[in-house]
N, C-alpha and C positions, 0 to 999 in steps of 0.2 A: 718582258727584256726593258731594261732600265734604261730612262731618258737619255742618259749618255752614251746606250749603245745606239740611239736610233740614229737612221738618216738624217731624218728631220732635224733633230737637237745639232748634227756636226753642220749641216747646210745653215743653217740659221747663223752659228757661230762664225763659219769662217764668211759668210757674209757680212757681218760686223765687222770682222777682222780687214775684210776688204774695203770695206767704207770708212774706216779710219786710215785706212793706208793711204786711200784717194785722197781723201783730205788732207794730211800731211804732204803728200807729195806737191798738191794744189798750191797750198800755203807755202814750201818752198821753191817754187817758182819765182816770187819775188821775193825773194833771199838771195838770190844770186843774179848778178848781171851777166853771165856769158849765153849770148842768144842761143847758140848751138845745144846749151845744156837746157836751157828753158822749154825749146821744143822736145828735147828726150824728156822733160817730165811733162810736158801737155801730153806727150803720146801715150805714156806710162800711165796717166791717168783715165785716158779713155778707155786704153786694152783691159787696165785693171776694171774700170766701169762694165766693161762689155760682160768678163768673166763674173762679177758679179750681180749681172744682169740672167748669166744661165745657171746659177745656181737658184735665182729667184724662180726661173722658169722651173726650174728642176721642183722645189719646194710647192708650187703650186697646179705643176703638172699640167703646165700651159701649153706646151709643144708636144707636138704627135709623139717624139722619141722619149719623152719622159712619163707619158700615160700611162 
């Protein structure tokens, strides 16, 4: 099986993309003045971080569901 067909490869790639998106969203908080949108951006970053953590747990098999 090639690396590009492995779940590990895709999990790492998605984690990288989520990290980039989290950084972008957090940077945008300082670029807008509307408090409700700032709150939405902060919430988005937290949700994305949770999703990234789930991929990490999958990759490390650190949760019983992924063992």
